[in-house]
C-alpha positions in Angstrom: 14.3 -27.5 -7.1 13.7 -23.8 -7.0 14.8 -21.9 -3.9 12.2 -21.6 -1.1 9.9 -24.4 -2.3 10.4 -27.0 0.4 7.2 -28.7 1.6 5.2 -26.8 4.2 5.4 -28.4 7.7 2.9 -28.2 10.6 3.2 -25.7 13.4 5.6 -23.5 11.5 5.7 -19.8 10.7 6.1 -19.0 7.0 6.4 -16.0 4.8 4.4 -17.2 1.8 4.5 -15.2 -1.5 3.7 -15.6 -5.1 3.1 -13.6 -8.2 1.4 -13.8 -11.6 3.2 -15.7 -14.4 5.9 -13.4 -15.7 4.6 -10.7 -13.4 1.1 -10.7 -14.9 -1.6 -8.8 -13.0 -3.5 -11.2 -10.8 -6.0 -8.7 -9.4 -7.5 -7.2 -12.5 -10.5 -5.4 -10.8 -11.0 -4.1 -7.3 -13.5 -6.9 -6.5 -10.8 -9.5 -7.2 -9.0 -8.6 -3.9 -12.1 -9.4 -1.9 -12.8 -12.6 -3.8 -9.2 -13.8 -3.3 -9.6 -13.3 0.4 -12.9 -15.2 0.4 -11.3 -18.1 -1.4 -8.3 -17.9 0.9 -10.6 -18.2 3.9 -12.3 -21.2 2.3 -9.2 -23.2 1.5 -6.6 -22.0 4.0 -8.2 -20.9 7.3 -8.7 -24.5 8.6 -5.0 -25.5 8.0 -3.2 -22.2 8.8 -3.6 -19.1 11.0 -3.0 -15.8 9.2 -1.1 -13.0 10.9 -0.4 -10.5 8.2 -1.0 -10.1 4.5 -0.7 -7.7 1.6 -2.2 -8.0 -1.9 -0.7 -6.0 -4.7 -1.8 -6.1 -8.4 0.7 -8.7 -9.5 1.8 -10.4 -6.3 1.0 -11.0 -2.7 2.6 -11.7 0.7 1.3 -13.7 3.7 2.6 -14.4 7.2 1.0 -17.6 8.4 1.5 -20.2 11.0 0.4 -23.7 9.9 -1.8 -25.6 12.3 -0.6 -28.7 14.2 -0.5 -32.1 12.5 -3.4 -33.4 14.5 -5.6 -30.4 13.7 -4.9 -30.7 10.0 -5.4 -34.4 9.8 -8.6 -34.1 11.8 -10.0 -31.7 9.1 -9.2 -34.3 6.4 -10.0 -37.4 8.5 -12.4 -38.9 6.0 -10.0 -38.2 3.1 -7.2 -39.8 5.1 -9.2 -42.9 5.9 -10.3 -43.4 2.3 -6.8 -43.2 0.9 -3.9 -45.6 1.3 -0.8 -43.8 0.2 1.4 -42.2 2.9 1.4 -38.9 1.0 -2.3 -38.5 1.4 -2.0 -39.2 5.1 0.6 -36.5 5.8 -0.3 -33.0 7.1 2.3 -31.6 4.7 0.4 -33.0 1.7 -2.8 -31.3 2.8 -1.1 -28.0 3.4 0.4 -28.0 -0.1 -2.9 -29.3 -1.6 -5.0 -26.5 0.0 -2.8 -23.8 -1.5 -3.0 -25.5 -4.9 -6.8 -25.5 -4.6 -6.8 -21.8 -3.7 -4.7 -20.9 -6.7 -6.7 -23.1 -9.1 -10.0 -21.9 -7.8 -9.0 -18.2 -8.1 -7.5 -18.8 -11.6 -10.6 -20.4 -12.9 -12.7 -17.5 -11.8 -10.3 -14.9 -13.3 -10.2 -16.9 -16.6 -14.0 -17.2 -16.8 -14.4 -13.4 -16.2 -11.7 -12.4 -18.6 -12.0 -14.9 -21.5 -8.6 -16.2 -20.5 -7.1 -19.7 -20.4 -4.1 -21.2 -18.7 -2.3 -20.7 -15.5 -2.2 -17.4 -13.6 0.3 -17.9 -10.7 3.9 -19.0 -10.9 4.6 -22.5 -9.7 5.6 -23.6 -7.2 4.6 -20.8 -4.8 7.5 -19.6 -2.6 7.7 -19.9 1.2 10.4 -19.0 3.8 10.5 -20.6 7.2 10.4 -17.7 9.8 12.7 -18.9 12.6 14.0 -15.6 13.9 12.1 -13.3 16.3 13.7 -10.2 14.8 12.9 -11.3 11.3 9.3 -11.9 12.3 8.9 -8.3 13.4 10.7 -6.9 10.4 8.7 -9.1 8.1 5.4 -7.8 9.4 6.6 -4.2 8.7 8.0 -5.3 5.2 4.7 -6.9 4.2 2.8 -3.8 5.1 5.4 -1.4 3.6 5.3 -3.2 0.2 2.7 -0.9 -1.5 4.8 2.1 -0.7 8.0 0.3 -1.7 6.5 -0.4 -5.2 5.1 3.1 -5.5 1.4 2.0 -5.4 0.7 4.5 -2.6 2.7 7.3 -1.0 1.9 6.0 2.5 1.5 2.3 3.1 -0.8 3.1 6.1 -3.5 4.2 3.7 -3.4 1.0 1.5 -6.7 -0.9 1.7 -5.5 -4.4 0.7 -3.2 -5.2 3.6 -3.7 -6.2 7.2 -2.2 -3.0 8.6 -5.6 -1.2 9.0 -7.3 -4.5 10.1 -4.8 -4.8 13.0 -5.8 -1.4 14.3 -9.5 -1.9 13.8 -12.1 -3.1 16.3 -14.1 -4.9 13.6 -14.2 -8.7 13.7 -11.4 -10.3 11.9 -10.0 -13.8 11.2 -6.5 -12.5 11.5 -4.5 -13.2 14.7 -4.8 -9.5 15.6 -4.5 -9.9 19.4 -1.4 -12.0 19.0 0.2 -9.4 16.6 -0.5 -6.5 18.9 0.7 -8.4 21.9 3.9 -9.3 20.0 4.7 -5.7 19.6 3.7 -4.8 23.1 0.3 -3.2 22.4 -1.5 -0.9 20.0 0.8 2.2 20.4 4.0 0.2 20.1 2.7 -1.5 17.0 2.1 1.8 15.4 5.4 3.1 16.6 7.3 0.2 15.1 5.6 0.8 11.7 6.4 4.5 12.0 10.1 3.9 12.2 12.4 4.0 9.2 13.5 0.4 8.8 16.6 -0.7 6.9 15.6 -3.2 4.3 19.2 -4.5 4.3 18.3 -6.2 7.6 16.1 -8.5 5.5 18.8 -9.1 3.0 19.2 -12.8 3.8 15.5 -13.3 3.5 14.9 -11.2 0.3 12.3 -12.9 -1.9 13.2 -14.4 -5.2 10.9 -15.6 -8.0 
């Protein structure tokens, strides 16, 4: 089994990430970013809460917390009742299956629009269990810093396809904005933490691998 591919579990924080096959571009037009988030809302919002995200042209990062087993199974109550296998009755199965549906739905749309066939995302998608409070804080910064890290923008704060600006906005959001700001001790401390020069070596043990 590839590293960081263990089944998702309920009520757990995860750093979820994936990329296009062999680094292929997955967001081929600006409108693709918005469409991916729409599909993400459709398939994932009822099984996981989302805290932070960043979409880059050939990969993405998410910080999520999966919902409780009872919440997940309630969403799929009819499916669970109609099936007999234990796998179908598990919250972990539904978590995995919803991400599969997200990737398949988005891939189908991209393929149709670009006269393309075949898979778009690497399989399986990767996930890291976030168990450490310090890592959680550093991870939020790392997710937002990614566009600058990869030279997409000079200042990650200006990047449009991450949750950084959404966390500071007053517009309605489905992100866990209030919890994020409270985690850092408020609006100003959130900004201050992001303004610091962080040492990526502190994330060494959690560095992503494809």
